[in-house]
C-alpha positions in Angstrom: 9.2 86.8 58.6 10.7 85.8 61.7 12.9 88.0 63.9 15.7 86.5 65.8 18.5 87.5 67.8 21.6 86.1 66.0 25.2 86.8 67.2 28.2 86.0 65.4 31.4 84.8 67.4 34.6 84.9 65.5 35.7 81.7 66.8 32.6 79.9 66.8 30.3 81.1 64.2 26.8 82.0 64.7 24.5 81.7 67.8 20.9 82.2 67.8 19.6 83.3 71.4 16.2 81.6 72.2 14.1 84.2 74.5 11.7 81.5 75.6 14.4 78.9 77.1 17.6 81.7 77.5 19.6 79.6 75.6 22.1 80.0 73.0 22.1 77.7 70.1 25.0 77.1 67.9 23.4 77.3 64.2 26.3 75.0 62.7 26.2 72.2 65.5 22.7 72.6 67.1 24.2 72.8 70.4 22.6 74.5 73.3 24.1 76.4 76.1 22.4 78.0 79.2 24.0 80.6 81.5 24.1 80.2 85.3 26.3 82.9 87.4 27.9 84.6 84.2 29.3 81.2 83.1 27.9 79.3 80.1 27.2 75.8 80.1 26.5 73.2 77.3 23.4 71.6 77.6 24.5 67.7 76.7 22.5 65.5 74.6 24.9 62.4 74.2 26.7 60.5 77.5 30.3 61.3 75.7 29.9 64.9 75.7 29.3 65.0 79.4 32.1 62.5 80.1 34.4 64.4 78.0 33.5 67.8 80.2 34.1 65.9 83.3 37.2 64.4 82.4 38.8 67.9 81.2 37.9 69.3 84.4 39.4 66.3 86.3 42.5 67.3 84.2 42.3 70.8 85.2 42.0 69.8 88.9 45.2 67.8 88.6 47.2 70.3 87.0 46.3 73.0 89.8 47.1 70.5 92.4 44.0 68.8 93.2 42.6 65.7 93.3 39.0 65.0 93.0 36.9 62.9 96.0 33.6 62.8 94.1 31.4 63.8 91.2 28.2 65.1 91.3 26.1 64.8 88.2 22.8 66.9 87.4 20.0 64.7 87.8 18.6 65.5 84.3 21.7 63.3 82.9 21.0 60.4 85.1 19.2 58.2 82.6 22.0 59.4 79.7 24.9 58.2 81.5 23.9 55.7 84.1 24.8 52.9 81.5 28.5 54.3 81.3 29.0 54.4 85.1 31.4 51.6 86.6 29.6 49.3 89.4 31.3 47.9 92.1 29.5 44.9 93.9 29.0 45.3 97.6 31.3 42.9 99.7 29.9 39.4 100.7 26.8 39.9 102.9 26.4 43.8 102.4 22.9 44.7 101.5 24.1 48.1 100.1 23.6 48.6 96.8 26.5 49.3 94.5 27.9 52.4 94.3 28.1 54.0 90.8 31.7 55.6 89.5 33.2 57.6 86.9 36.8 57.5 86.4 37.1 55.7 89.7 35.4 58.1 91.6 32.2 57.9 93.2 29.1 59.5 91.7 26.0 61.2 93.0 23.3 62.9 91.3 22.1 66.5 91.9 19.4 67.4 94.2 16.1 68.3 92.5 16.3 71.7 90.5 13.3 72.9 92.3 15.3 72.7 95.7 18.5 74.1 93.8 17.8 75.8 90.7 21.5 75.8 89.4 21.2 72.2 88.9 18.9 73.0 85.8 21.8 74.7 84.3 25.3 73.5 85.4 26.1 69.9 84.3 28.0 68.6 87.4 30.4 69.3 90.1 33.5 67.8 91.6 34.3 67.8 95.4 37.8 68.1 95.7 40.8 68.3 98.0 44.5 69.6 97.6 46.9 66.6 96.5 47.7 64.6 93.5 45.7 61.4 93.2 47.3 58.3 94.5 46.6 56.4 91.4 45.5 59.0 88.4 42.5 56.8 87.0 41.6 59.4 84.8 44.0 58.5 81.9 42.0 55.2 81.3 39.3 57.2 79.0 42.5 57.1 76.4 43.8 53.7 77.5 
């Protein structure tokens, strides 16, 4: 007999808690969630999941009157998402490596989680400033 902590959400169904990893696992989909500062973050295994989550966050910023200036993605997703990043080639004669972009925004990857433990759980962060984007590039996902 195995004892587990299973929780039933009226909206999402059954979740199982894993005390070793402090994760919640959605039993129907197998998706994993971890908590940081009382907020739950889905742990992605497919690039479309993280890309869609970033896209939704960009839409929320836009509706709140902000524009994103940069996307910082957790280091653990670097390999998963790198083939989906847009690459711009350096100007003639420049030795700089191409800067990756996502939805037209520059992308950086997070510091090592040993230095900043939040990056073991959170997926990305958006740097923002007030104002609407000059060209709202985030719609390209659905074009």
